[in-house]
C-alpha positions as CSV (number, residue, x, y, z in Angstrom):
1,X,-175.2,67.4,-28.4
2,X,-174.1,64.6,-29.7
3,X,-177.5,63.1,-30.7
4,X,-178.1,66.4,-32.2
5,X,-175.1,66.4,-34.5
6,X,-175.8,63.1,-35.5
7,X,-179.4,64.0,-36.3
8,X,-178.0,67.1,-38.4
9,X,-175.5,64.5,-40.3
10,X,-178.2,62.1,-40.7
11,X,-180.3,64.7,-42.1
12,X,-177.6,66.4,-44.5
13,X,-176.4,63.0,-46.2
14,X,-180.2,62.3,-47.0
15,X,-180.7,65.8,-48.5
16,X,-177.3,65.4,-50.3
17,X,-178.4,61.9,-51.8
18,X,-181.6,63.6,-53.1
19,X,-179.9,66.4,-54.6
20,X,-177.8,64.2,-56.3
21,X,-180.7,62.1,-57.8
22,X,-182.6,65.7,-58.6
23,X,-179.1,66.6,-60.7
24,X,-179.2,63.2,-62.6
25,X,-182.9,63.3,-63.4
26,X,-182.6,66.9,-65.0
27,X,-179.4,66.2,-66.8
28,X,-181.0,63.0,-68.1
29,X,-183.7,65.0,-69.5
30,X,-181.2,67.5,-71.3
31,X,-181.7,70.3,-68.7
32,X,-178.7,72.3,-68.0
33,X,-178.4,72.8,-64.0
34,X,-176.3,74.0,-61.2
35,X,-176.3,73.0,-57.4
36,X,-175.7,76.0,-54.9
37,X,-176.3,76.5,-51.4
38,X,-176.9,73.7,-49.2
39,X,-174.6,70.5,-49.6
40,X,-172.6,72.3,-52.1
41,X,-172.0,75.4,-50.1
42,X,-171.2,73.2,-47.0
43,X,-168.6,71.4,-48.8
44,X,-166.9,74.3,-50.3
45,X,-166.6,76.7,-47.7
46,X,-166.5,74.1,-44.6
47,X,-165.0,71.2,-46.5
48,X,-167.8,68.6,-45.3
49,X,-171.6,68.4,-45.9
50,X,-172.2,67.8,-42.3
51,X,-170.6,70.9,-40.8
52,X,-173.4,73.2,-41.9
53,X,-177.2,72.8,-41.5
54,X,-179.5,73.4,-44.3
55,X,-183.0,73.2,-44.5
56,X,-184.0,72.8,-48.4
57,X,-182.1,72.4,-51.6
58,X,-181.5,75.1,-54.4
59,X,-180.7,74.4,-58.2
60,X,-180.5,76.9,-61.1
61,X,-181.8,76.2,-64.4
62,X,-182.2,78.2,-67.6
63,X,-185.5,80.3,-67.5
64,X,-186.5,78.8,-71.3
65,X,-186.5,75.2,-69.2
66,X,-188.4,75.9,-65.9
67,X,-191.5,74.7,-67.2
68,X,-190.0,71.8,-68.7
69,X,-188.0,71.3,-65.3
70,X,-190.9,71.6,-62.8
71,X,-193.0,69.3,-64.9
72,X,-190.4,66.5,-64.6
73,X,-190.0,67.1,-61.0
74,X,-194.1,66.8,-60.5
75,X,-193.8,63.5,-62.6
76,X,-191.1,62.0,-60.0
77,X,-193.0,62.6,-56.7
78,X,-192.6,66.6,-56.5
79,X,-195.6,68.6,-55.6
80,X,-195.6,72.5,-55.9
81,X,-195.6,74.4,-52.5
82,X,-198.5,76.6,-53.8
83,X,-201.2,75.3,-56.3
84,X,-201.4,78.3,-58.8
85,X,-203.2,78.8,-62.3
86,X,-201.2,78.7,-65.1
87,X,-201.3,82.3,-65.3
88,X,-200.2,83.3,-62.2
89,X,-196.9,80.6,-62.7
90,X,-196.2,82.9,-66.1
91,X,-196.6,86.1,-64.0
92,X,-194.4,84.6,-61.4
93,X,-191.5,84.2,-63.7
94,X,-191.3,87.9,-64.3
95,X,-191.4,89.1,-60.4
96,X,-189.9,86.4,-58.5
97,X,-186.7,84.2,-59.2
98,X,-187.9,80.5,-58.0
99,X,-190.5,78.2,-57.3
100,X,-190.6,75.6,-54.5
101,X,-191.6,72.1,-54.6
102,X,-191.7,69.3,-51.9
103,X,-190.6,65.5,-52.2
104,X,-194.0,63.8,-51.5
105,X,-192.1,60.7,-50.2
106,X,-189.5,62.6,-48.0
107,X,-190.8,65.8,-47.7
108,X,-187.8,67.6,-48.9
109,X,-188.3,70.9,-50.0
110,X,-186.4,72.0,-53.5
111,X,-186.1,75.7,-54.7
112,X,-186.0,75.7,-58.3
113,X,-184.4,78.8,-59.5
114,X,-184.2,80.6,-63.1
115,X,-182.0,83.1,-61.6
116,X,-180.1,83.6,-58.7
117,X,-182.2,86.6,-57.7
118,X,-184.7,89.1,-58.8
119,X,-186.2,92.5,-58.5
120,X,-184.0,95.3,-57.5
121,X,-181.1,92.6,-56.7
122,X,-181.5,90.9,-60.2
123,X,-178.8,89.0,-61.6
124,X,-178.8,87.9,-65.5
125,X,-177.3,84.5,-65.2
126,X,-177.1,84.6,-69.0
127,X,-174.6,87.2,-68.9
128,X,-172.2,85.3,-66.4
129,X,-172.2,82.5,-68.7
130,X,-172.6,80.1,-65.4
131,X,-173.9,77.0,-67.2
132,X,-170.9,77.4,-69.8
133,X,-168.1,77.5,-67.1
134,X,-169.7,75.4,-63.8
135,X,-167.2,74.8,-61.1
136,X,-167.6,71.1,-60.0
137,X,-167.2,69.5,-56.7
138,X,-167.3,65.6,-55.9
139,X,-169.3,64.9,-53.2
140,X,-170.6,60.9,-52.5
141,X,-168.3,60.2,-55.3
142,X,-170.3,62.4,-57.7
143,X,-169.2,65.5,-59.7
144,X,-171.9,68.1,-58.8
145,X,-171.9,71.3,-61.0
146,X,-172.4,74.2,-59.1
147,X,-170.9,78.2,-59.0
148,X,-167.2,79.2,-59.1
149,X,-166.0,80.5,-55.6
150,X,-166.0,84.0,-56.7
151,X,-169.5,84.0,-58.3
152,X,-170.5,82.1,-55.0
153,X,-169.1,84.7,-52.6
154,X,-170.7,87.7,-54.5
155,X,-174.0,85.9,-54.3
156,X,-173.9,85.4,-51.0
157,X,-173.6,88.7,-50.2
158,X,-176.2,90.0,-52.3
159,X,-178.4,87.0,-51.0
160,X,-177.7,88.2,-47.5
161,X,-178.3,92.1,-48.0
162,X,-181.7,91.3,-49.8
163,X,-182.6,89.7,-46.4
164,X,-181.0,92.3,-44.6
165,X,-178.8,89.4,-42.7
166,X,-181.5,88.0,-40.5
167,X,-179.5,84.8,-40.2
168,X,-175.8,85.6,-39.1
169,X,-174.7,82.5,-40.2
170,X,-175.0,83.9,-43.7
171,X,-172.1,85.9,-42.7
172,X,-170.3,83.0,-41.2
173,X,-170.8,81.1,-44.6
174,X,-169.0,84.3,-46.2
175,X,-166.1,84.3,-43.8
176,X,-165.5,80.4,-44.2
177,X,-165.6,80.7,-47.5
178,X,-162.9,83.5,-47.8
179,X,-160.8,81.7,-44.9
180,X,-160.9,78.3,-46.6
181,X,-160.4,79.2,-50.4
182,X,-158.0,80.7,-52.4
183,X,-160.1,83.5,-54.1
184,X,-159.4,85.6,-56.9
185,X,-160.4,89.2,-55.8
186,X,-159.7,90.9,-59.1
187,X,-162.4,88.2,-60.3
188,X,-164.8,88.9,-57.4
189,X,-164.5,93.0,-57.8
190,X,-165.2,92.7,-61.5
191,X,-168.2,90.4,-60.8
192,X,-169.4,93.0,-58.3
193,X,-169.1,96.0,-60.4
194,X,-170.7,94.0,-63.4
195,X,-173.8,93.1,-61.0
196,X,-173.8,96.7,-59.7
197,X,-173.3,95.2,-56.2
198,X,-169.6,96.3,-55.3
199,X,-171.1,98.5,-52.8
200,X,-173.2,95.5,-51.2
201,X,-169.8,93.0,-51.9
202,X,-167.6,95.7,-49.6
203,X,-170.5,96.0,-46.7
204,X,-170.9,92.3,-46.5
205,X,-167.1,92.4,-45.9
206,X,-167.1,95.2,-43.7
207,X,-169.5,92.9,-41.5
208,X,-167.2,90.2,-41.8
209,X,-164.1,92.0,-40.4
210,X,-165.9,93.6,-37.5
211,X,-167.9,90.3,-36.3
212,X,-165.0,87.6,-36.9
213,X,-161.7,89.9,-37.6
214,X,-161.4,88.5,-41.0
215,X,-158.0,89.3,-42.6
216,X,-159.2,90.6,-45.8
217,X,-156.6,91.8,-48.4
218,X,-155.2,95.1,-48.3
219,X,-156.6,96.8,-51.1
220,X,-160.1,95.6,-50.3
221,X,-159.7,96.8,-46.7
222,X,-158.7,100.3,-48.2
223,X,-161.8,100.7,-50.4
224,X,-164.3,99.7,-47.4
225,X,-162.8,102.1,-44.8
226,X,-162.2,104.7,-47.0
227,X,-166.4,105.0,-47.9
228,X,-167.9,106.9,-45.2
229,X,-171.5,106.1,-46.3
230,X,-170.6,102.5,-46.7
231,X,-169.3,102.7,-43.0
232,X,-172.0,104.3,-42.1
233,X,-174.9,102.2,-43.3
234,X,-172.9,98.8,-42.5
235,X,-172.6,100.1,-38.9
236,X,-176.2,100.6,-38.5
237,X,-176.7,96.7,-39.9
238,X,-174.1,95.4,-37.6
239,X,-175.6,97.3,-34.4
240,X,-178.8,95.6,-35.2
241,X,-176.9,92.3,-35.6
242,X,-175.3,92.6,-32.3
243,X,-178.2,93.8,-30.4
244,X,-180.3,90.6,-31.4
245,X,-177.2,88.3,-31.0
246,X,-176.6,89.9,-27.1
247,X,-180.6,89.3,-26.4
248,X,-180.3,85.9,-28.0
249,X,-183.0,86.5,-30.4
250,X,-183.8,86.3,-34.4
251,X,-185.9,88.3,-36.6
252,X,-187.3,88.0,-40.0
253,X,-186.8,90.5,-42.2
254,X,-190.5,90.9,-43.8
255,X,-190.5,93.0,-47.0
256,X,-190.6,96.6,-45.9
257,X,-189.0,99.9,-47.2
258,X,-185.4,100.3,-45.5
259,X,-183.2,103.1,-46.2
260,X,-179.9,101.0,-45.9
261,X,-181.1,98.7,-48.8
262,X,-182.2,101.8,-50.6
263,X,-178.8,103.3,-50.5
264,X,-176.8,100.6,-50.6
265,X,-178.0,100.0,-54.1
266,X,-175.8,102.1,-56.7
267,X,-178.3,103.6,-59.5
268,X,-181.5,104.9,-59.9
269,X,-182.3,101.8,-61.8
270,X,-181.6,99.6,-59.1
271,X,-183.7,102.1,-56.7
272,X,-186.9,102.4,-59.0
273,X,-187.0,98.6,-59.0
274,X,-186.6,98.4,-55.2
275,X,-189.7,100.5,-55.1
276,X,-191.4,98.6,-57.6
277,X,-190.9,95.2,-55.7
278,X,-193.5,96.4,-53.4
279,X,-196.2,96.1,-55.9
280,X,-195.4,92.8,-57.5
281,X,-197.3,89.6,-56.3
282,X,-195.2,86.5,-55.0
283,X,-196.3,83.1,-54.2
284,X,-197.5,83.7,-50.8
285,X,-200.1,86.7,-52.3
286,X,-201.7,84.3,-54.7
287,X,-202.3,81.6,-52.1
288,X,-203.7,84.4,-49.9
289,X,-206.2,85.4,-52.6
290,X,-207.4,83.6,-55.5
291,X,-208.6,86.0,-58.1
292,X,-209.9,84.8,-61.8
293,X,-207.3,86.2,-64.6
294,X,-209.4,88.9,-65.9
295,X,-209.1,90.5,-62.5
296,X,-205.6,89.6,-61.8
297,X,-204.7,93.4,-61.6
298,X,-206.0,93.4,-58.4
299,X,-202.9,91.7,-57.0
300,X,-200.8,94.6,-57.6
301,X,-202.9,96.5,-54.8
302,X,-203.1,93.6,-52.7
303,X,-199.2,93.2,-52.3
304,X,-198.3,96.3,-50.5
305,X,-201.3,95.7,-48.3
306,X,-200.1,92.4,-47.2
307,X,-196.5,93.7,-46.8
308,X,-198.1,96.3,-44.4
309,X,-199.9,93.7,-42.6
310,X,-196.7,91.6,-42.0
311,X,-195.2,94.8,-40.6
312,X,-197.5,95.8,-38.1
313,X,-197.8,92.2,-36.9
């Protein structure tokens, strides 16, 4: 166990150094950039970069800077995870929210985001003014720009629900963030309402309360437990998590129609976008089938077939 902990600590330190180098590189080239998840989440929620394991790095840039950022990274030992045609890259900007690259020297994976989430869980970062009011944390004597604690909490809830909590440590992150930081709950509720994600926020806190006995503010707890539908949907997720945990199993939430996700969305526009995402091609679809640009419309038929094939495996 000691050797495993030392290995994780060493890997985390190497990845943190890499993150700092990437931030410095992009800022040097006049690109606004924020770091989130990974080392920054470990430092904010756990108080130490070595106390949470992470497998990749995540950065956020403005959508208009994404092509420039990728070009700069490619000139500095990074390669795209999937080699795509230019038209495919442009289409991806409208259907997903990040693109993955690998450092050719140390094989560290970097996800370059131009928004925090996409599709039915879309977060418009321009409306949030994230780059105008960043939070700063000091790691290795360097000030890393990142999300505010309140924005981070709401994002973690949305991200977890998008993937149907396939990793229980995502709930641990929320619990740790809540436990170790003084949060502005009025701001958190305002953010969740602005993003049409209040139901997702409250459900995530419900899961934390049930799993970790989290001491939530009284008014938040009242909002959670007075909502019958919210409780019913959340209990279905809780039962699934508990069953898998007791069986010492994990699962991967491949994209498929989920009644829980559908009803957790708060308006018909979001629910419509949820259905539409089943037809929007991703990097993986482009990798499996290379189609000329003039036949690219076929990807919209390939996408649902690919989802179906994943589900029946």
